[in-house]
Structure formats: structure tokens, C-alpha cells
C-alpha positions as CSV (number, residue, x, y, z in Angstrom):
1,M,-2.0,-21.7,0.3
2,L,-3.7,-18.9,2.1
3,T,-4.8,-15.8,0.5
4,S,-6.7,-12.8,1.8
5,T,-9.9,-11.8,0.1
6,S,-12.1,-8.8,0.0
7,V,-15.2,-11.0,0.6
8,R,-17.1,-9.8,3.7
9,D,-19.0,-13.1,4.1
10,P,-18.0,-15.2,7.1
11,V,-16.9,-18.0,4.9
12,A,-15.5,-18.1,1.4
13,A,-17.1,-20.2,-1.4
14,L,-17.1,-24.0,-1.1
15,G,-14.2,-25.6,-2.8
16,S,-12.0,-22.5,-2.6
17,R,-8.9,-22.4,-0.5
18,E,-9.5,-18.7,-0.1
19,V,-10.8,-17.4,3.2
20,G,-13.6,-15.1,4.3
21,V,-13.5,-12.5,6.9
22,L,-15.3,-13.5,10.1
23,F,-14.7,-10.3,12.1
24,P,-14.1,-7.3,9.7
25,A,-12.4,-5.4,12.6
26,F,-9.7,-8.1,12.8
27,E,-9.5,-8.6,9.0
28,K,-5.7,-7.9,9.0
29,E,-5.0,-10.2,11.9
30,F,-6.8,-13.4,11.1
31,L,-7.7,-15.6,8.2
32,V,-10.6,-18.0,8.5
33,R,-10.6,-21.1,6.3
34,H,-13.8,-22.7,5.1
35,P,-14.6,-25.3,7.7
36,L,-15.4,-28.1,5.2
37,I,-12.1,-27.6,3.5
38,A,-10.2,-27.5,6.8
39,M,-12.1,-30.7,7.9
40,K,-11.3,-32.5,4.6
41,T,-7.6,-31.5,4.9
42,R,-7.4,-32.3,8.6
43,F,-9.2,-35.7,8.5
44,G,-8.0,-36.8,5.1
45,L,-11.4,-36.9,3.5
46,N,-10.1,-36.2,0.0
47,T,-9.8,-39.5,-1.9
48,D,-6.6,-38.5,-3.6
49,E,-4.8,-37.8,-0.4
50,D,-3.3,-40.1,2.3
51,T,-5.6,-40.6,5.3
52,K,-4.6,-39.2,8.7
53,S,-4.4,-42.8,10.1
54,S,-1.7,-43.7,7.5
55,P,2.0,-43.0,8.4
56,Q,2.2,-40.5,5.5
57,G,-1.0,-38.7,6.6
58,Q,0.3,-38.4,10.2
59,R,3.4,-36.6,9.0
60,A,1.4,-34.2,6.8
61,P,0.9,-30.8,8.5
62,S,-2.7,-30.2,9.7
63,E,-4.4,-27.0,8.8
64,D,-6.4,-25.0,11.4
65,I,-9.6,-23.1,10.6
66,L,-8.3,-19.9,12.2
67,V,-4.8,-18.7,11.3
68,R,-3.1,-15.7,12.9
69,L,-1.3,-13.5,10.4
70,P,2.1,-11.9,11.3
71,S,1.8,-8.3,12.4
72,L,3.4,-5.7,10.1
73,R,4.4,-3.8,13.2
74,K,6.5,-6.8,14.3
75,S,8.2,-7.0,10.9
76,K,11.8,-7.8,10.9
77,W,12.4,-5.2,8.1
78,K,13.4,-1.9,9.7
79,V,13.4,1.4,7.8
80,K,15.2,4.5,9.1
81,V,14.3,7.7,7.2
82,L,17.2,10.1,6.8
83,Q,15.6,12.8,4.6
84,R,12.1,13.7,3.4
85,W,11.0,16.3,0.9
86,I,7.6,17.5,-0.5
87,G,7.9,18.3,-4.2
88,E,5.9,20.0,-6.9
89,V,6.5,19.1,-10.5
90,E,7.3,22.2,-12.5
91,Q,8.1,20.7,-15.9
92,V,8.0,17.2,-17.5
93,K,10.6,16.4,-20.2
94,A,11.1,13.3,-22.3
95,E,13.1,11.3,-19.8
96,R,13.2,13.6,-16.8
97,F,11.1,16.0,-14.8
98,V,12.0,19.3,-13.0
99,A,10.6,19.8,-9.5
100,M,10.7,22.3,-6.6
101,L,11.4,20.6,-3.3
102,V,10.6,21.8,0.3
103,D,12.6,20.1,3.0
104,A,10.2,18.2,5.3
105,T,13.0,17.1,7.6
106,N,14.3,20.6,8.3
107,S,11.9,23.4,7.4
108,R,14.7,26.0,7.9
109,N,16.4,24.8,4.7
110,P,15.5,26.8,1.6
111,P,13.5,25.3,-1.3
112,E,15.6,23.5,-3.9
113,Q,15.0,22.9,-7.6
114,V,16.0,19.4,-8.8
115,E,15.9,17.3,-12.0
116,L,14.9,13.7,-11.6
117,D,14.8,10.7,-14.0
118,L,11.4,9.3,-14.9
119,E,12.9,5.9,-14.0
120,E,12.7,7.0,-10.3
121,V,8.9,7.0,-10.5
122,S,7.0,3.8,-10.0
123,E,4.9,2.6,-12.9
124,S,1.7,3.0,-10.9
125,D,2.5,6.7,-10.3
126,L,3.5,7.6,-13.8
127,P,-0.1,8.7,-14.8
128,L,0.0,11.2,-11.9
129,L,3.2,12.8,-13.2
130,A,2.1,16.2,-14.5
131,E,2.9,19.9,-14.0
132,G,1.7,20.9,-10.6
133,A,1.6,17.4,-9.2
134,T,2.6,16.9,-5.6
135,F,4.9,14.1,-4.5
136,Y,6.8,12.9,-1.5
137,W,10.5,11.8,-1.7
138,S,12.2,9.9,1.1
139,I,15.7,8.6,1.4
140,G,16.8,6.2,4.1
141,Y,18.1,2.8,5.2
142,R,16.3,-0.5,5.1
143,D,17.7,-3.2,7.3
144,T,16.7,-6.7,6.2
145,P,16.1,-9.6,8.6
146,G,19.4,-11.0,7.5
147,G,21.2,-7.9,8.7
148,Q,21.9,-6.3,5.3
149,R,21.6,-2.6,5.1
150,Q,20.3,-1.0,1.9
151,R,20.0,2.6,1.0
152,I,16.5,3.3,-0.5
153,S,14.9,6.2,-2.3
154,T,11.1,6.3,-2.6
155,I,9.0,8.7,-4.6
156,R,5.2,8.7,-4.0
157,F,2.8,10.9,-5.8
158,A,-0.1,12.4,-4.0
159,R,-3.5,11.1,-5.1
160,H,-5.2,14.4,-4.2
161,P,-3.0,17.4,-5.3
162,R,-2.8,20.4,-3.1
163,L,-4.4,23.6,-4.4
164,K,-2.3,26.7,-4.6
165,E,-3.6,29.8,-2.8
166,A,-4.2,31.6,-6.1
167,D,-6.4,28.6,-7.3
168,V,-8.4,28.7,-4.1
169,Q,-9.0,32.5,-4.5
170,Q,-10.1,32.0,-8.1
171,I,-12.6,29.3,-7.1
172,F,-14.0,31.5,-4.3
173,S,-14.3,34.5,-6.7
174,Q,-16.1,32.4,-9.3
175,A,-18.4,31.1,-6.5
176,D,-19.2,34.7,-5.5
177,L,-20.0,35.7,-9.1
178,L,-22.3,32.7,-9.4
179,A,-24.0,33.4,-6.1
180,A,-24.5,37.1,-7.1
181,Y,-26.0,36.0,-10.4
182,L,-28.4,33.6,-8.7
183,Q,-29.6,36.3,-6.2
184,K,-30.8,38.6,-9.0
């Protein structure tokens, strides 16, 4: 089994089936197996496996040292976004939250207030759910490689919240007061 690794060494640890990154710029395109493991697999050097000269060993798939990964751009999963909003959380309730949405698909539409279930928020984003938090909501279609069409709704919370103009002005006025104090 191949797995990617965050190791930046050209080769992963001996005895591991994980891989190292030979060329960091191509990290997402290629996996490089440890050469000794690839040789053991290719030439049947493990004592508990069939040798390559045996009929069973010749039918076994050989493993190359360099493996090309499939491109995400060439993925057979297609997504068509129908509508996008940028939201700001106004209030968090027990099982819901209230937010003000700005239409990112058509800026001429007026802002809307909505109430959404907490179930719509992924578990990894729940700690980010607070008053004033910014999130992105998209609705669209996902077409599977088998031809099935699914309607999807995705809510992603911003990791760096936007500052309101009033907050920015307050920061600058505090900085001006501090600078005036230091110049005395």
C-alpha cells in the first residue's frame, strides 16, 4: 500500500512501505518507494513470499520505485457551483445559528438573514463557530464517475476572520494613542 508522507528526505525509513519525497516540487505528482523494499518485492527476496521465478511469483504484480499519482485536475468527479454566499454569524443558539449572507454569485442581490442548523457545519469547523465568524456557503451539483448527480451544500469557516471597519479604526486609534504616549 502506498501512502504519502511529510518526510522531506529522499527515501523513507528502511522497512517502511511509506515513501519519501525525492523532488519536493513534484511532491503531489510522484511517490518514491524505498529502493530496497522495491527490490525485495520485485525480485522476491523476502523468504515468506514466492520467488519471481516460480509460477506464483510471475503472476504477482511488480512494484516500481517511482509511481505517478493521478492528477486531481483530471478527476472524474465534477462539481458545478450553482450559488455561493459569504456569511457572518450573528448569533449562536443551542442547535442553530443565525447569520447574515451576502450573495457572492450575484452582488446585486440584497443581504439576507438565515438560520442554519449546527448539523450543517463540519466537526472540524465547529470550534470556529462564534459571533462575528466569517464562513462560505456553496450549493451545487457533484457528478460522480458513474454518472450520478448529487446536490451538495458545503459550509466552510474562514480561518482568519475579516475585521470590520469599526474594529480597524479602533485599532488605529489605539495605535495613535500609544505612539503619542511614547513620543513624550
